[in-house]
N, C-alpha and C positions, 0 to 999 in steps of 0.2 A: 585222647583222654583230656578232659578239662580239669585243671587243678588251680588252687588258690596260689597267688603270687607270694603271699605272706603278709604279716602285719607288723613288721619290724622297722618300717621306714626304709631309707635308702640302703640297699644291700640285697644280695640274691640268696634265695633259699632253694633247697631241693625238696620236692621234685620239679618245682617251677623252672629250674635251670636246665632240665632235660630237654634236648631238642625234639623229643618224641611226644611232647604234650602241648596243649594250648594253655598258657599261663594267664590267669585273669587277675588284673590289678584292681584298684579301688578308686571310687569317686565319692564326693559329697554332693548330695542333691539339695538344691534350694529352690523354693517356689519363685516364679518370675511372671512378668506380664507379657512375655513373648508368646508366639503362636504355640510353642511346645508346652508352655506352662512351667518349665523347669530350666535351671542352669546347672551346670556341673563344673566342679573343679577337681583336680587330683586330690585324693584324700591323703593327708599328711602321714597316716599310718601305713599306707601301702608299701610293699617292697618292690624294688626295681633295680636294674643295673646290668652289669656285665659279668657273666659267669667266670669264675676263676679257672675252671677245669673243662667245661663242656665246649667242644668245638662249635664254631658257627655253622649252622646248616646252610646248604647251598641256596635255599629259598629265602634266607634272611639277608637283606642287602644294605642295612644301615652301615655307615662307615666309621662311627666313633667307638665301636666295640669290636675287637678282633675275634671274640668268642660269642657264645649264645647270649642274646639280649633278652631281658625280661622286662616288661610283660608284653603279651600279644594283643590284648583288648582289656576292657574294664566294665565294671558295673558298680552300683551303689554298694559301698562297704562301710561308710561312716556309721558308727553306732548311734549317732544323733539323728541321722536321716534314714537309718536302716529299717528293716522290716519288723512289723509286730507279729509275734508268734504266741500261741497259747501254750504255756508250760504246765504240764501235769506231773512232772518228775519230782523236782526238789521243792519248787514253790508253785502253787497253783495260781494261775492268772496270766494276764497279758504282760509280756516283756518285749522290749525293743532290742534287737540284736544287730550286729554288724560284723565287720571284718571281711577279708577276702574269702573266708569260709562261707560267707553269705553270697558274695559276688559270683563265685564259681558256679554254685547251683542255679543262680539266676540265669547266667549265660547258658548253662546246660538245658534249662527249661525252655529258654527262647529258641535254642537250636532244635529241641525235641518238638516244639510247636511247629517249626518250619518243616520238619520231616513229616509230621502228622497232617498238616494242613497246607500242602503244597500249592493249592489253588490260590491262597492269599499272598503268595510270594511272587514278586515281580522278577523280571529277568536278571536284575542286579542283586536279588536276594532280599532287599528291603521291600517296603510297600511300593506299589507302582509309582515310578517317577521320582522316588526319594532316594537319597544316598543310603548306602548300606550301614554306615556308622556315623554317629554324632561325634565330631572332633572336639576333644576336650583341650582347651588352650591355656588354662591357668591352673595354678596350684603346684605344689612341690612336696616331695617326701624326704627332703634332706638337702645336703650340699654335696656337690661333686665337681670334678674338673671338666667333664664333658656334659654340658648343661642338659641336653635332651634326655640323658639317662636318669635324671632325678627331678626334672621340672617339665610340666606339661607345656606344650606349645603347638603351633599349627602343624598338622601332619603327625607322623609317628613320634612317640616319646615313650620313655621307660615306664613311668607310673601308670599311663592309661593305654599304652599300645596304639592301635589304630583308632581307638575311641570306644564308645558304648554302642551296643546294637540299636539300630533304628528299625524296629519291627522284628519280625521273625527271621532267623537265619536258616535258609533252605538247604536242601541236600547238596547243592553245588558248592557250598561253603565248607571247607575243611581246613585243617591246621595249615597246610602249605599255602592255600590261596589267601588266608587271612593275613599271614605275615608277609607274603609277597607284596602286599599293598604298601609296605614300609617305604619303598623307593618312589612311590607315586607322588 
Protein backbone atom coordinates (compact mmCIF):
# COMPACT_ATOMS: atom_id res chain seq x y z
CA UNK A 1 0.00 0.00 0.00
CA UNK A 2 1.30 3.45 -0.89
CA UNK A 3 0.56 6.21 1.66
CA UNK A 4 1.38 9.87 2.18
CA UNK A 5 4.19 10.58 4.67
CA UNK A 6 2.36 13.65 5.98
CA UNK A 7 2.58 17.43 5.70
CA UNK A 8 3.71 18.40 9.20
CA UNK A 9 7.45 18.87 8.67
CA UNK A 10 9.90 16.75 10.65
CA UNK A 11 8.07 14.05 12.61
CA UNK A 12 6.36 10.77 11.85
CA UNK A 13 2.66 10.18 11.17
CA UNK A 14 0.57 7.04 10.95
CA UNK A 15 -0.01 5.08 8.70
CA UNK A 16 3.32 6.18 7.15
CA UNK A 17 5.11 4.71 10.18
CA UNK A 18 3.66 1.26 9.51
CA UNK A 19 6.28 -1.20 8.27
CA UNK A 20 3.63 -2.62 5.90
CA UNK A 21 3.34 0.44 3.62
CA UNK A 22 5.46 2.46 1.22
CA UNK A 23 5.54 5.98 2.67
CA UNK A 24 5.88 8.78 0.09
CA UNK A 25 7.55 12.03 1.13
CA UNK A 26 7.57 15.28 -0.79
CA UNK A 27 9.76 17.42 -3.00
CA UNK A 28 9.67 20.87 -4.56
CA UNK A 29 10.21 20.97 -8.33
CA UNK A 30 12.02 23.84 -10.04
CA UNK A 31 12.75 24.27 -13.73
CA UNK A 32 16.40 23.87 -14.70
CA UNK A 33 18.61 23.92 -17.77
CA UNK A 34 19.92 20.40 -17.13
CA UNK A 35 19.06 17.43 -19.38
CA UNK A 36 16.13 16.49 -17.16
CA UNK A 37 14.66 20.00 -17.17
CA UNK A 38 14.01 19.93 -13.41
CA UNK A 39 15.79 20.07 -10.09
CA UNK A 40 14.26 18.82 -6.88
CA UNK A 41 14.73 19.65 -3.22
CA UNK A 42 13.09 18.12 -0.18
CA UNK A 43 9.84 19.99 0.45
CA UNK A 44 9.91 21.78 3.83
CA UNK A 45 6.40 20.53 4.63
CA UNK A 46 7.00 16.81 4.17
CA UNK A 47 7.06 14.58 7.23
CA UNK A 48 9.94 12.24 7.98
CA UNK A 49 11.81 10.65 10.83
CA UNK A 50 12.00 7.72 13.16
CA UNK A 51 8.86 5.97 14.41
CA UNK A 52 8.32 6.03 18.15
CA UNK A 53 6.59 2.64 18.22
CA UNK A 54 6.90 0.60 15.03
CA UNK A 55 9.83 -1.83 14.93
CA UNK A 56 12.39 -1.54 12.15
CA UNK A 57 11.60 -4.09 9.46
CA UNK A 58 14.43 -6.46 8.53
CA UNK A 59 14.62 -4.96 5.04
CA UNK A 60 15.32 -1.45 6.34
CA UNK A 61 19.04 -1.13 7.01
CA UNK A 62 19.73 2.54 7.86
CA UNK A 63 21.61 2.84 11.14
CA UNK A 64 20.53 6.20 12.63
CA UNK A 65 17.03 5.04 13.57
CA UNK A 66 16.41 1.89 15.64
CA UNK A 67 12.74 1.75 14.57
CA UNK A 68 10.81 2.20 11.28
CA UNK A 69 12.24 5.08 9.23
CA UNK A 70 9.97 7.32 7.12
CA UNK A 71 9.88 8.04 4.10
CA UNK A 72 10.63 5.41 1.48
CA UNK A 73 10.54 7.56 -1.69
CA UNK A 74 9.15 10.92 -2.78
CA UNK A 75 7.36 12.92 -5.47
CA UNK A 76 6.31 16.54 -6.02
CA UNK A 77 4.32 17.74 -3.01
CA UNK A 78 4.94 21.49 -2.78
CA UNK A 79 1.66 23.36 -3.44
CA UNK A 80 3.70 25.95 -5.36
CA UNK A 81 5.03 23.38 -7.85
CA UNK A 82 2.15 20.92 -7.43
CA UNK A 83 -0.42 19.67 -9.91
CA UNK A 84 -3.20 21.69 -11.50
CA UNK A 85 -6.63 20.09 -11.07
CA UNK A 86 -10.04 21.20 -12.25
CA UNK A 87 -12.36 21.61 -9.25
CA UNK A 88 -16.11 21.28 -9.75
CA UNK A 89 -17.03 20.73 -6.10
CA UNK A 90 -16.81 23.93 -4.04
CA UNK A 91 -15.22 26.27 -6.52
CA UNK A 92 -15.27 25.84 -10.24
CA UNK A 93 -12.03 26.15 -12.11
CA UNK A 94 -8.38 25.25 -12.06
CA UNK A 95 -6.56 25.11 -8.74
CA UNK A 96 -3.02 24.07 -7.90
CA UNK A 97 -2.68 21.41 -5.20
CA UNK A 98 0.15 19.83 -3.26
CA UNK A 99 1.01 17.90 -0.14
CA UNK A 100 2.08 14.31 0.22
CA UNK A 101 -1.57 13.48 -0.49
CA UNK A 102 -0.61 14.51 -4.06
CA UNK A 103 2.79 12.76 -3.99
CA UNK A 104 1.39 9.35 -2.96
CA UNK A 105 -1.06 8.99 -5.87
CA UNK A 106 1.63 10.26 -8.27
CA UNK A 107 3.85 7.36 -7.16
CA UNK A 108 0.90 4.93 -7.28
CA UNK A 109 0.18 6.03 -10.86
CA UNK A 110 3.83 5.61 -11.86
CA UNK A 111 3.79 2.12 -10.37
CA UNK A 112 0.51 1.29 -12.16
CA UNK A 113 1.99 2.45 -15.48
CA UNK A 114 4.90 0.09 -14.91
CA UNK A 115 2.54 -2.81 -14.32
CA UNK A 116 0.41 -1.96 -17.36
CA UNK A 117 3.29 -1.21 -19.71
CA UNK A 118 6.00 -3.67 -18.77
CA UNK A 119 7.62 -3.38 -22.21
CA UNK A 120 8.83 0.19 -21.44
CA UNK A 121 10.50 -0.89 -18.23
CA UNK A 122 14.16 -1.87 -18.29
CA UNK A 123 15.81 -4.53 -16.19
CA UNK A 124 16.39 -2.05 -13.36
CA UNK A 125 12.79 -0.78 -13.39
CA UNK A 126 13.54 2.68 -14.82
CA UNK A 127 13.98 3.45 -18.48
CA UNK A 128 16.68 1.42 -20.25
CA UNK A 129 20.11 2.26 -18.87
CA UNK A 130 18.80 4.87 -16.42
CA UNK A 131 18.82 4.68 -12.60
CA UNK A 132 15.58 3.71 -10.95
CA UNK A 133 15.39 6.86 -8.78
CA UNK A 134 16.52 10.47 -8.99
CA UNK A 135 18.51 11.15 -5.82
CA UNK A 136 17.34 14.34 -4.06
CA UNK A 137 20.33 15.85 -2.26
CA UNK A 138 19.21 19.20 -0.84
CA UNK A 139 16.43 20.66 1.29
CA UNK A 140 15.10 19.81 4.74
CA UNK A 141 11.83 19.50 6.62
CA UNK A 142 13.05 20.66 10.04
CA UNK A 143 15.85 20.19 12.54
CA UNK A 144 16.89 16.88 14.07
CA UNK A 145 19.86 15.27 15.81
CA UNK A 146 20.43 12.60 13.12
CA UNK A 147 20.75 14.79 10.03
CA UNK A 148 19.64 12.35 7.31
CA UNK A 149 16.28 11.90 9.07
CA UNK A 150 15.27 15.53 8.34
CA UNK A 151 17.61 16.72 5.57
CA UNK A 152 18.09 15.44 2.03
CA UNK A 153 21.56 14.28 1.06
CA UNK A 154 23.25 11.75 -1.21
CA UNK A 155 21.64 8.31 -0.96
CA UNK A 156 18.81 7.54 1.42
CA UNK A 157 17.32 10.30 3.60
CA UNK A 158 14.13 10.73 5.62
CA UNK A 159 12.33 13.47 3.64
CA UNK A 160 12.80 11.90 0.20
CA UNK A 161 13.69 8.26 0.91
CA UNK A 162 15.59 6.74 -2.02
CA UNK A 163 14.52 9.64 -4.26
CA UNK A 164 11.88 10.25 -6.89
CA UNK A 165 10.91 7.68 -9.54
CA UNK A 166 12.81 7.98 -12.80
CA UNK A 167 10.33 6.54 -15.25
CA UNK A 168 7.83 3.84 -14.46
CA UNK A 169 8.23 1.41 -11.58
CA UNK A 170 7.73 -2.11 -12.84
CA UNK A 171 6.36 -5.28 -11.24
CA UNK A 172 9.75 -6.24 -9.84
CA UNK A 173 9.61 -3.16 -7.56
CA UNK A 174 7.75 -3.61 -4.31
CA UNK A 175 7.94 -2.21 -0.80
CA UNK A 176 10.82 -4.41 0.34
CA UNK A 177 13.09 -3.85 -2.65
CA UNK A 178 12.57 -0.07 -2.59
CA UNK A 179 13.65 0.33 1.00
CA UNK A 180 16.39 -2.27 0.74
CA UNK A 181 18.24 0.24 -1.46
CA UNK A 182 18.81 2.33 1.70
CA UNK A 183 22.16 0.69 2.42
CA UNK A 184 23.50 0.98 -1.14
